[in-house]
PDB file of N, CA, C and O in Angstrom:
ATOM      1  N   MET A   1       0.813  -1.167   0.005  1.00  0.00           N
ATOM      2  CA  MET A   1      -0.031   0.099  -0.034  1.00  0.00           C
ATOM      3  C   MET A   1       0.905   1.239  -0.027  1.00  0.00           C
ATOM      4  O   MET A   1       1.923   1.229   0.665  1.00  0.00           O
ATOM      5  N   GLY A   2       0.560   2.246  -0.810  1.00  0.00           N
ATOM      6  CA  GLY A   2       1.363   3.391  -0.804  1.00  0.00           C
ATOM      7  C   GLY A   2       0.824   4.361  -1.819  1.00  0.00           C
ATOM      8  O   GLY A   2      -0.312   4.237  -2.276  1.00  0.00           O
ATOM      9  N   VAL A   3       1.707   5.404  -2.198  1.00  0.00           N
ATOM     10  CA  VAL A   3       1.235   6.555  -3.029  1.00  0.00           C
ATOM     11  C   VAL A   3       2.355   6.476  -4.215  1.00  0.00           C
ATOM     12  O   VAL A   3       3.568   6.553  -4.023  1.00  0.00           O
ATOM     13  N   VAL A   4       1.746   6.317  -5.407  1.00  0.00           N
ATOM     14  CA  VAL A   4       2.512   6.320  -6.600  1.00  0.00           C
ATOM     15  C   VAL A   4       2.092   7.422  -7.516  1.00  0.00           C
ATOM     16  O   VAL A   4       0.889   7.458  -7.774  1.00  0.00           O
ATOM     17  N   LEU A   5       2.839   8.299  -8.037  1.00  0.00           N
ATOM     18  CA  LEU A   5       2.488   9.379  -8.854  1.00  0.00           C
ATOM     19  C   LEU A   5       2.852   8.904 -10.305  1.00  0.00           C
ATOM     20  O   LEU A   5       3.976   8.467 -10.553  1.00  0.00           O
ATOM     21  N   GLU A   6       1.879   9.000 -11.245  1.00  0.00           N
ATOM     22  CA  GLU A   6       2.194   8.446 -12.659  1.00  0.00           C
ATOM     23  C   GLU A   6       1.874   9.645 -13.485  1.00  0.00           C
ATOM     24  O   GLU A   6       1.143  10.561 -13.109  1.00  0.00           O
ATOM     25  N   LYS A   7       2.540   9.563 -14.766  1.00  0.00           N
ATOM     26  CA  LYS A   7       2.491  10.683 -15.648  1.00  0.00           C
ATOM     27  C   LYS A   7       2.644   9.989 -17.052  1.00  0.00           C
ATOM     28  O   LYS A   7       3.542   9.181 -17.288  1.00  0.00           O
ATOM     29  N   LYS A   8       1.648  10.389 -18.002  1.00  0.00           N
ATOM     30  CA  LYS A   8       1.759  10.025 -19.411  1.00  0.00           C
ATOM     31  C   LYS A   8       2.318  11.200 -20.128  1.00  0.00           C
ATOM     32  O   LYS A   8       1.838  12.316 -19.926  1.00  0.00           O
ATOM     33  N   ASP A   9       3.337  11.010 -20.981  1.00  0.00           N
ATOM     34  CA  ASP A   9       4.052  12.152 -21.668  1.00  0.00           C
ATOM     35  C   ASP A   9       3.248  12.900 -22.781  1.00  0.00           C
ATOM     36  O   ASP A   9       2.133  12.476 -23.086  1.00  0.00           O
ATOM     37  N   TYR A  10       3.731  13.902 -23.344  1.00  0.00           N
ATOM     38  CA  TYR A  10       3.014  14.598 -24.340  1.00  0.00           C
ATOM     39  C   TYR A  10       2.940  13.787 -25.683  1.00  0.00           C
ATOM     40  O   TYR A  10       2.129  14.139 -26.540  1.00  0.00           O
ATOM     41  N   PHE A  11       3.723  12.768 -25.876  1.00  0.00           N
ATOM     42  CA  PHE A  11       3.531  11.990 -27.074  1.00  0.00           C
ATOM     43  C   PHE A  11       2.505  10.901 -26.837  1.00  0.00           C
ATOM     44  O   PHE A  11       2.275  10.125 -27.764  1.00  0.00           O
ATOM     45  N   HIS A  12       1.881  10.772 -25.706  1.00  0.00           N
ATOM     46  CA  HIS A  12       0.832   9.816 -25.346  1.00  0.00           C
ATOM     47  C   HIS A  12       1.259   8.352 -25.466  1.00  0.00           C
ATOM     48  O   HIS A  12       0.421   7.508 -25.780  1.00  0.00           O
ATOM     49  N   TRP A  13       2.460   8.038 -25.242  1.00  0.00           N
ATOM     50  CA  TRP A  13       2.842   6.690 -25.235  1.00  0.00           C
ATOM     51  C   TRP A  13       3.773   6.147 -24.102  1.00  0.00           C
ATOM     52  O   TRP A  13       3.805   4.959 -23.781  1.00  0.00           O
ATOM     53  N   LEU A  14       4.564   7.182 -23.498  1.00  0.00           N
ATOM     54  CA  LEU A  14       5.458   6.828 -22.397  1.00  0.00           C
ATOM     55  C   LEU A  14       4.804   7.062 -21.115  1.00  0.00           C
ATOM     56  O   LEU A  14       4.295   8.161 -20.891  1.00  0.00           O
ATOM     57  N   ASN A  15       4.775   6.147 -20.276  1.00  0.00           N
ATOM     58  CA  ASN A  15       4.274   6.225 -18.960  1.00  0.00           C
ATOM     59  C   ASN A  15       5.332   6.166 -17.916  1.00  0.00           C
ATOM     60  O   ASN A  15       6.118   5.219 -17.953  1.00  0.00           O
ATOM     61  N   MET A  16       5.441   7.086 -16.972  1.00  0.00           N
ATOM     62  CA  MET A  16       6.404   7.043 -15.954  1.00  0.00           C
ATOM     63  C   MET A  16       5.779   7.215 -14.505  1.00  0.00           C
ATOM     64  O   MET A  16       4.726   7.834 -14.354  1.00  0.00           O
ATOM     65  N   GLY A  17       6.378   6.718 -13.585  1.00  0.00           N
ATOM     66  CA  GLY A  17       5.784   6.766 -12.280  1.00  0.00           C
ATOM     67  C   GLY A  17       6.930   6.543 -11.167  1.00  0.00           C
ATOM     68  O   GLY A  17       7.963   5.931 -11.438  1.00  0.00           O
ATOM     69  N   ILE A  18       6.683   7.052  -9.975  1.00  0.00           N
ATOM     70  CA  ILE A  18       7.428   6.965  -8.764  1.00  0.00           C
ATOM     71  C   ILE A  18       6.709   7.163  -7.524  1.00  0.00           C
ATOM     72  O   ILE A  18       5.848   8.041  -7.465  1.00  0.00           O
ATOM     73  N   GLY A  19       6.990   6.402  -6.486  1.00  0.00           N
ATOM     74  CA  GLY A  19       6.346   6.633  -5.270  1.00  0.00           C
ATOM     75  C   GLY A  19       6.932   5.808  -4.201  1.00  0.00           C
ATOM     76  O   GLY A  19       7.971   5.172  -4.374  1.00  0.00           O
ATOM     77  N   THR A  20       6.234   5.815  -3.034  1.00  0.00           N
ATOM     78  CA  THR A  20       6.579   5.064  -1.858  1.00  0.00           C
ATOM     79  C   THR A  20       5.484   4.014  -1.571  1.00  0.00           C
ATOM     80  O   THR A  20       4.273   4.236  -1.582  1.00  0.00           O
ATOM     81  N   ILE A  21       6.127   2.764  -1.296  1.00  0.00           N
ATOM     82  CA  ILE A  21       5.143   1.725  -1.052  1.00  0.00           C
ATOM     83  C   ILE A  21       5.447   0.985   0.376  1.00  0.00           C
ATOM     84  O   ILE A  21       6.598   0.953   0.811  1.00  0.00           O
ATOM     85  N   GLY A  22       4.506   0.476   0.982  1.00  0.00           N
ATOM     86  CA  GLY A  22       4.594  -0.356   2.190  1.00  0.00           C
ATOM     87  C   GLY A  22       4.580  -1.843   1.743  1.00  0.00           C
ATOM     88  O   GLY A  22       3.667  -2.201   0.999  1.00  0.00           O
ATOM     89  N   TYR A  23       5.466  -2.683   2.117  1.00  0.00           N
ATOM     90  CA  TYR A  23       5.465  -4.047   1.790  1.00  0.00           C
ATOM     91  C   TYR A  23       5.053  -4.876   3.039  1.00  0.00           C
ATOM     92  O   TYR A  23       5.833  -4.946   3.989  1.00  0.00           O
ATOM     93  N   PHE A  24       3.871  -5.494   3.063  1.00  0.00           N
ATOM     94  CA  PHE A  24       3.331  -6.145   4.195  1.00  0.00           C
ATOM     95  C   PHE A  24       3.721  -7.661   4.051  1.00  0.00           C
ATOM     96  O   PHE A  24       3.437  -8.334   3.060  1.00  0.00           O
ATOM     97  N   GLY A  25       4.364  -8.096   5.089  1.00  0.00           N
ATOM     98  CA  GLY A  25       4.839  -9.625   5.155  1.00  0.00           C
ATOM     99  C   GLY A  25       5.790  -9.970   4.109  1.00  0.00           C
ATOM    100  O   GLY A  25       5.763 -11.092   3.602  1.00  0.00           O
ATOM    101  N   TYR A  26       6.652  -9.058   3.741  1.00  0.00           N
ATOM    102  CA  TYR A  26       7.764  -9.397   2.826  1.00  0.00           C
ATOM    103  C   TYR A  26       8.878 -10.123   3.379  1.00  0.00           C
ATOM    104  O   TYR A  26       9.404  -9.757   4.431  1.00  0.00           O
ATOM    105  N   GLY A  27       9.256 -11.099   2.752  1.00  0.00           N
ATOM    106  CA  GLY A  27      10.510 -11.895   3.293  1.00  0.00           C
ATOM    107  C   GLY A  27      10.308 -12.454   4.742  1.00  0.00           C
ATOM    108  O   GLY A  27       9.174 -12.723   5.138  1.00  0.00           O
ATOM    109  N   HIS A  28      11.331 -12.613   5.472  1.00  0.00           N
ATOM    110  CA  HIS A  28      11.363 -13.200   6.885  1.00  0.00           C
ATOM    111  C   HIS A  28      11.051 -12.201   7.960  1.00  0.00           C
ATOM    112  O   HIS A  28      11.091 -12.561   9.137  1.00  0.00           O
ATOM    113  N   SER A  29      10.738 -10.950   7.628  1.00  0.00           N
ATOM    114  CA  SER A  29      10.548 -10.001   8.681  1.00  0.00           C
ATOM    115  C   SER A  29       9.088  -9.853   8.961  1.00  0.00           C
ATOM    116  O   SER A  29       8.225  -9.948   8.089  1.00  0.00           O
ATOM    117  N   ASP A  30       8.847  -9.602  10.286  1.00  0.00           N
ATOM    118  CA  ASP A  30       7.478  -9.402  10.781  1.00  0.00           C
ATOM    119  C   ASP A  30       7.104  -7.956  10.718  1.00  0.00           C
ATOM    120  O   ASP A  30       5.963  -7.609  11.023  1.00  0.00           O
ATOM    121  N   GLU A  31       7.985  -7.121  10.346  1.00  0.00           N
ATOM    122  CA  GLU A  31       7.608  -5.689  10.265  1.00  0.00           C
ATOM    123  C   GLU A  31       7.067  -5.410   8.832  1.00  0.00           C
ATOM    124  O   GLU A  31       7.289  -6.131   7.858  1.00  0.00           O
ATOM    125  N   ASN A  32       6.415  -4.402   8.833  1.00  0.00           N
ATOM    126  CA  ASN A  32       5.894  -3.817   7.481  1.00  0.00           C
ATOM    127  C   ASN A  32       7.001  -2.924   6.963  1.00  0.00           C
ATOM    128  O   ASN A  32       7.266  -1.894   7.583  1.00  0.00           O
ATOM    129  N   LEU A  33       7.662  -3.252   5.872  1.00  0.00           N
ATOM    130  CA  LEU A  33       8.800  -2.575   5.271  1.00  0.00           C
ATOM    131  C   LEU A  33       8.298  -1.530   4.350  1.00  0.00           C
ATOM    132  O   LEU A  33       7.228  -1.578   3.742  1.00  0.00           O
ATOM    133  N   VAL A  34       9.273  -0.478   4.301  1.00  0.00           N
ATOM    134  CA  VAL A  34       8.980   0.626   3.293  1.00  0.00           C
ATOM    135  C   VAL A  34       9.886   0.568   2.224  1.00  0.00           C
ATOM    136  O   VAL A  34      11.035   0.145   2.347  1.00  0.00           O
ATOM    137  N   GLY A  35       9.367   1.010   1.107  1.00  0.00           N
ATOM    138  CA  GLY A  35      10.213   0.971  -0.030  1.00  0.00           C
ATOM    139  C   GLY A  35       9.910   2.077  -1.095  1.00  0.00           C
ATOM    140  O   GLY A  35       8.953   2.837  -0.944  1.00  0.00           O
ATOM    141  N   ILE A  36      10.785   2.154  -2.227  1.00  0.00           N
ATOM    142  CA  ILE A  36      10.585   3.101  -3.306  1.00  0.00           C
ATOM    143  C   ILE A  36      10.287   2.308  -4.508  1.00  0.00           C
ATOM    144  O   ILE A  36      10.945   1.293  -4.740  1.00  0.00           O
ATOM    145  N   VAL A  37       9.287   2.718  -5.337  1.00  0.00           N
ATOM    146  CA  VAL A  37       8.996   2.141  -6.580  1.00  0.00           C
ATOM    147  C   VAL A  37       9.103   3.140  -7.627  1.00  0.00           C
ATOM    148  O   VAL A  37       8.724   4.299  -7.456  1.00  0.00           O
ATOM    149  N   SER A  38       9.673   2.665  -8.836  1.00  0.00           N
ATOM    150  CA  SER A  38       9.667   3.567  -9.956  1.00  0.00           C
ATOM    151  C   SER A  38       9.298   2.663 -11.179  1.00  0.00           C
ATOM    152  O   SER A  38       9.532   1.455 -11.131  1.00  0.00           O
ATOM    153  N   ASN A  39       8.738   3.227 -12.241  1.00  0.00           N
ATOM    154  CA  ASN A  39       8.414   2.458 -13.377  1.00  0.00           C
ATOM    155  C   ASN A  39       8.437   3.401 -14.575  1.00  0.00           C
ATOM    156  O   ASN A  39       8.162   4.599 -14.509  1.00  0.00           O
ATOM    157  N   ILE A  40       8.799   2.731 -15.692  1.00  0.00           N
ATOM    158  CA  ILE A  40       8.729   3.535 -17.020  1.00  0.00           C
ATOM    159  C   ILE A  40       8.322   2.405 -18.101  1.00  0.00           C
ATOM    160  O   ILE A  40       8.784   1.264 -18.120  1.00  0.00           O
ATOM    161  N   GLY A  41       7.331   2.957 -19.032  1.00  0.00           N
ATOM    162  CA  GLY A  41       6.874   1.982 -19.806  1.00  0.00           C
ATOM    163  C   GLY A  41       6.161   2.569 -21.173  1.00  0.00           C
ATOM    164  O   GLY A  41       5.898   3.760 -21.342  1.00  0.00           O
ATOM    165  N   TRP A  42       5.938   1.675 -21.971  1.00  0.00           N
ATOM    166  CA  TRP A  42       5.164   1.907 -23.335  1.00  0.00           C
ATOM    167  C   TRP A  42       3.689   1.665 -23.124  1.00  0.00           C
ATOM    168  O   TRP A  42       3.266   0.554 -22.802  1.00  0.00           O
ATOM    169  N   GLU A  43       2.937   2.681 -23.302  1.00  0.00           N
ATOM    170  CA  GLU A  43       1.493   2.651 -23.161  1.00  0.00           C
ATOM    171  C   GLU A  43       0.882   3.402 -24.440  1.00  0.00           C
ATOM    172  O   GLU A  43       0.902   4.632 -24.391  1.00  0.00           O
ATOM    173  N   PRO A  44       0.401   2.861 -25.452  1.00  0.00           N
ATOM    174  CA  PRO A  44      -0.158   3.619 -26.574  1.00  0.00           C
ATOM    175  C   PRO A  44      -1.450   4.302 -26.251  1.00  0.00           C
ATOM    176  O   PRO A  44      -2.000   4.080 -25.173  1.00  0.00           O
ATOM    177  N   ASN A  45      -1.946   5.098 -27.107  1.00  0.00           N
ATOM    178  CA  ASN A  45      -3.239   5.702 -26.939  1.00  0.00           C
ATOM    179  C   ASN A  45      -4.277   4.715 -27.051  1.00  0.00           C
ATOM    180  O   ASN A  45      -4.477   4.151 -28.127  1.00  0.00           O
ATOM    181  N   TYR A  46      -5.030   4.436 -25.907  1.00  0.00           N
ATOM    182  CA  TYR A  46      -5.991   3.531 -25.793  1.00  0.00           C
ATOM    183  C   TYR A  46      -7.507   4.022 -25.971  1.00  0.00           C
ATOM    184  O   TYR A  46      -8.422   3.476 -25.355  1.00  0.00           O
ATOM    185  N   SER A  47      -7.689   4.973 -26.757  1.00  0.00           N
ATOM    186  CA  SER A  47      -8.955   5.442 -27.112  1.00  0.00           C
ATOM    187  C   SER A  47      -9.793   4.401 -27.831  1.00  0.00           C
ATOM    188  O   SER A  47     -11.017   4.505 -27.912  1.00  0.00           O
ATOM    189  N   ILE A  48      -9.147   3.457 -28.318  1.00  0.00           N
ATOM    190  CA  ILE A  48      -9.914   2.367 -29.073  1.00  0.00           C
ATOM    191  C   ILE A  48     -10.496   1.360 -28.121  1.00  0.00           C
ATOM    192  O   ILE A  48     -11.199   0.440 -28.540  1.00  0.00           O
ATOM    193  N   GLY A  49     -10.221   1.513 -26.871  1.00  0.00           N
ATOM    194  CA  GLY A  49     -10.829   0.617 -25.779  1.00  0.00           C
ATOM    195  C   GLY A  49      -9.989  -0.656 -25.473  1.00  0.00           C
ATOM    196  O   GLY A  49     -10.262  -1.326 -24.477  1.00  0.00           O
ATOM    197  N   PHE A  50      -8.996  -0.996 -26.288  1.00  0.00           N
ATOM    198  CA  PHE A  50      -8.145  -2.209 -26.031  1.00  0.00           C
ATOM    199  C   PHE A  50      -6.860  -1.900 -26.589  1.00  0.00           C
ATOM    200  O   PHE A  50      -6.755  -1.595 -27.777  1.00  0.00           O
ATOM    201  N   ALA A  51      -5.725  -1.965 -25.696  1.00  0.00           N
ATOM    202  CA  ALA A  51      -4.440  -1.788 -26.216  1.00  0.00           C
ATOM    203  C   ALA A  51      -3.384  -2.510 -25.312  1.00  0.00           C
ATOM    204  O   ALA A  51      -3.610  -2.716 -24.120  1.00  0.00           O
ATOM    205  N   PRO A  52      -2.316  -2.854 -25.879  1.00  0.00           N
ATOM    206  CA  PRO A  52      -1.158  -3.502 -25.052  1.00  0.00           C
ATOM    207  C   PRO A  52      -0.338  -2.487 -24.307  1.00  0.00           C
ATOM    208  O   PRO A  52      -0.409  -1.296 -24.609  1.00  0.00           O
ATOM    209  N   TYR A  53       0.458  -2.935 -23.316  1.00  0.00           N
ATOM    210  CA  TYR A  53       1.366  -2.092 -22.662  1.00  0.00           C
ATOM    211  C   TYR A  53       2.504  -2.875 -22.174  1.00  0.00           C
ATOM    212  O   TYR A  53       2.339  -4.084 -22.014  1.00  0.00           O
ATOM    213  N   LEU A  54       3.611  -2.352 -21.923  1.00  0.00           N
ATOM    214  CA  LEU A  54       4.869  -2.875 -21.540  1.00  0.00           C
ATOM    215  C   LEU A  54       5.484  -1.950 -20.547  1.00  0.00           C
ATOM    216  O   LEU A  54       5.670  -0.763 -20.818  1.00  0.00           O
ATOM    217  N   ARG A  55       5.826  -2.521 -19.307  1.00  0.00           N
ATOM    218  CA  ARG A  55       6.499  -1.684 -18.303  1.00  0.00           C
ATOM    219  C   ARG A  55       7.675  -2.390 -17.611  1.00  0.00           C
ATOM    220  O   ARG A  55       7.727  -3.587 -17.328  1.00  0.00           O
ATOM    221  N   TYR A  56       8.662  -1.401 -17.372  1.00  0.00           N
ATOM    222  CA  TYR A  56       9.792  -1.818 -16.523  1.00  0.00           C
ATOM    223  C   TYR A  56       9.626  -1.270 -15.109  1.00  0.00           C
ATOM    224  O   TYR A  56       9.352  -0.077 -14.978  1.00  0.00           O
ATOM    225  N   ARG A  57       9.772  -2.049 -14.054  1.00  0.00           N
ATOM    226  CA  ARG A  57       9.546  -1.606 -12.681  1.00  0.00           C
ATOM    227  C   ARG A  57      10.723  -1.797 -11.852  1.00  0.00           C
ATOM    228  O   ARG A  57      11.411  -2.805 -12.018  1.00  0.00           O
ATOM    229  N   ASN A  58      11.007  -0.977 -11.023  1.00  0.00           N
ATOM    230  CA  ASN A  58      12.173  -1.188 -10.128  1.00  0.00           C
ATOM    231  C   ASN A  58      11.707  -0.798  -8.648  1.00  0.00           C
ATOM    232  O   ASN A  58      11.206   0.301  -8.411  1.00  0.00           O
ATOM    233  N   ASP A  59      11.906  -1.768  -7.678  1.00  0.00           N
ATOM    234  CA  ASP A  59      11.594  -1.630  -6.326  1.00  0.00           C
ATOM    235  C   ASP A  59      12.776  -1.591  -5.498  1.00  0.00           C
ATOM    236  O   ASP A  59      13.696  -2.373  -5.734  1.00  0.00           O
ATOM    237  N   ILE A  60      12.847  -0.728  -4.514  1.00  0.00           N
ATOM    238  CA  ILE A  60      14.014  -0.825  -3.533  1.00  0.00           C
ATOM    239  C   ILE A  60      13.264  -0.869  -2.129  1.00  0.00           C
ATOM    240  O   ILE A  60      12.537   0.028  -1.703  1.00  0.00           O
ATOM    241  N   ILE A  61      13.532  -1.942  -1.549  1.00  0.00           N
ATOM    242  CA  ILE A  61      12.892  -2.253  -0.231  1.00  0.00           C
ATOM    243  C   ILE A  61      13.946  -2.115   0.765  1.00  0.00           C
ATOM    244  O   ILE A  61      15.031  -2.675   0.606  1.00  0.00           O
ATOM    245  N   PHE A  62      13.674  -1.370   1.822  1.00  0.00           N
ATOM    246  CA  PHE A  62      14.551  -1.036   2.972  1.00  0.00           C
ATOM    247  C   PHE A  62      14.230  -1.895   4.133  1.00  0.00           C
ATOM    248  O   PHE A  62      13.173  -1.796   4.758  1.00  0.00           O
ATOM    249  N   ASP A  63      15.217  -2.783   4.420  1.00  0.00           N
ATOM    250  CA  ASP A  63      15.187  -3.735   5.529  1.00  0.00           C
ATOM    251  C   ASP A  63      16.575  -3.634   6.237  1.00  0.00           C
ATOM    252  O   ASP A  63      17.264  -2.625   6.086  1.00  0.00           O
ATOM    253  N   GLN A  64      16.978  -4.666   6.997  1.00  0.00           N
ATOM    254  CA  GLN A  64      18.340  -4.611   7.523  1.00  0.00           C
ATOM    255  C   GLN A  64      19.418  -4.486   6.313  1.00  0.00           C
ATOM    256  O   GLN A  64      20.473  -3.854   6.367  1.00  0.00           O
ATOM    257  N   LYS A  65      18.937  -5.203   5.251  1.00  0.00           N
ATOM    258  CA  LYS A  65      19.843  -5.107   3.944  1.00  0.00           C
ATOM    259  C   LYS A  65      18.819  -4.468   2.927  1.00  0.00           C
ATOM    260  O   LYS A  65      17.610  -4.673   3.038  1.00  0.00           O
ATOM    261  N   LYS A  66      19.308  -3.761   2.030  1.00  0.00           N
ATOM    262  CA  LYS A  66      18.491  -3.123   1.002  1.00  0.00           C
ATOM    263  C   LYS A  66      18.224  -4.198  -0.129  1.00  0.00           C
ATOM    264  O   LYS A  66      19.149  -4.858  -0.601  1.00  0.00           O
ATOM    265  N   THR A  67      17.023  -4.326  -0.504  1.00  0.00           N
ATOM    266  CA  THR A  67      16.745  -5.321  -1.512  1.00  0.00           C
ATOM    267  C   THR A  67      16.257  -4.501  -2.871  1.00  0.00           C
ATOM    268  O   THR A  67      15.407  -3.611  -2.840  1.00  0.00           O
ATOM    269  N   ILE A  68      16.827  -4.879  -3.871  1.00  0.00           N
ATOM    270  CA  ILE A  68      16.389  -4.206  -5.171  1.00  0.00           C
ATOM    271  C   ILE A  68      15.715  -5.322  -6.102  1.00  0.00           C
ATOM    272  O   ILE A  68      16.295  -6.387  -6.312  1.00  0.00           O
ATOM    273  N   LEU A  69      14.558  -5.048  -6.607  1.00  0.00           N
ATOM    274  CA  LEU A  69      13.829  -5.931  -7.452  1.00  0.00           C
ATOM    275  C   LEU A  69      13.630  -5.247  -8.785  1.00  0.00           C
ATOM    276  O   LEU A  69      13.443  -4.034  -8.872  1.00  0.00           O
ATOM    277  N   HIS A  70      13.676  -6.055  -9.809  1.00  0.00           N
ATOM    278  CA  HIS A  70      13.542  -5.546 -11.182  1.00  0.00           C
ATOM    279  C   HIS A  70      12.373  -6.413 -11.850  1.00  0.00           C
ATOM    280  O   HIS A  70      12.418  -7.636 -11.716  1.00  0.00           O
ATOM    281  N   SER A  71      11.479  -5.902 -12.463  1.00  0.00           N
ATOM    282  CA  SER A  71      10.534  -6.670 -13.113  1.00  0.00           C
ATOM    283  C   SER A  71       9.939  -6.132 -14.444  1.00  0.00           C
ATOM    284  O   SER A  71       9.873  -4.908 -14.557  1.00  0.00           O
ATOM    285  N   ILE A  72       9.520  -6.872 -15.410  1.00  0.00           N
ATOM    286  CA  ILE A  72       8.945  -6.346 -16.568  1.00  0.00           C
ATOM    287  C   ILE A  72       7.547  -7.016 -16.667  1.00  0.00           C
ATOM    288  O   ILE A  72       7.315  -8.202 -16.433  1.00  0.00           O
ATOM    289  N   THR A  73       6.607  -6.020 -17.071  1.00  0.00           N
ATOM    290  CA  THR A  73       5.189  -6.318 -17.089  1.00  0.00           C
ATOM    291  C   THR A  73       4.750  -6.239 -18.430  1.00  0.00           C
ATOM    292  O   THR A  73       5.203  -5.292 -19.073  1.00  0.00           O
ATOM    293  N   PHE A  74       3.923  -7.062 -19.040  1.00  0.00           N
ATOM    294  CA  PHE A  74       3.332  -7.010 -20.301  1.00  0.00           C
ATOM    295  C   PHE A  74       1.804  -7.260 -20.093  1.00  0.00           C
ATOM    296  O   PHE A  74       1.440  -8.176 -19.356  1.00  0.00           O
ATOM    297  N   GLY A  75       0.967  -6.508 -20.692  1.00  0.00           N
ATOM    298  CA  GLY A  75      -0.523  -6.850 -20.509  1.00  0.00           C
ATOM    299  C   GLY A  75      -1.363  -5.995 -21.486  1.00  0.00           C
ATOM    300  O   GLY A  75      -0.884  -5.365 -22.429  1.00  0.00           O
ATOM    301  N   PHE A  76      -2.495  -6.040 -21.197  1.00  0.00           N
ATOM    302  CA  PHE A  76      -3.592  -5.242 -22.051  1.00  0.00           C
ATOM    303  C   PHE A  76      -4.482  -4.399 -21.147  1.00  0.00           C
ATOM    304  O   PHE A  76      -4.975  -4.775 -20.084  1.00  0.00           O
ATOM    305  N   LEU A  77      -4.618  -3.190 -21.730  1.00  0.00           N
ATOM    306  CA  LEU A  77      -5.461  -2.146 -21.083  1.00  0.00           C
ATOM    307  C   LEU A  77      -6.813  -2.256 -21.653  1.00  0.00           C
ATOM    308  O   LEU A  77      -6.916  -2.370 -22.875  1.00  0.00           O
ATOM    309  N   LEU A  78      -7.919  -2.234 -20.868  1.00  0.00           N
ATOM    310  CA  LEU A  78      -9.249  -2.246 -21.183  1.00  0.00           C
ATOM    311  C   LEU A  78      -9.777  -0.865 -20.886  1.00  0.00           C
ATOM    312  O   LEU A  78      -9.620  -0.395 -19.759  1.00  0.00           O
ATOM    313  N   ASN A  79     -10.383  -0.200 -21.818  1.00  0.00           N
ATOM    314  CA  ASN A  79     -11.003   1.181 -21.532  1.00  0.00           C
ATOM    315  C   ASN A  79     -12.490   1.104 -21.921  1.00  0.00           C
ATOM    316  O   ASN A  79     -12.820   1.000 -23.103  1.00  0.00           O
ATOM    317  N   PHE A  80     -13.384   1.155 -20.918  1.00  0.00           N
ATOM    318  CA  PHE A  80     -14.862   1.016 -21.265  1.00  0.00           C
ATOM    319  C   PHE A  80     -15.504   2.119 -20.312  1.00  0.00           C
ATOM    320  O   PHE A  80     -16.722   2.304 -20.314  1.00  0.00           O
TER     321      PHE A  80
END
């Protein structure tokens, strides 16, 4: 749970975001950890109601040791 600010650029295909996230029950810790998330991705104009997207996401989780996660997401947006 957290706050992430996202922005679509002037070309209407680049999506960027950054924010802070709480990670509940992550790893072996009983504490709720805090982290920073950022993403950048391709998201075409979806005025047609159905469009693909591709995103790269980076999570930095602060525990006794800092953990860095990288992920790529591909999917479809539905606009109705």
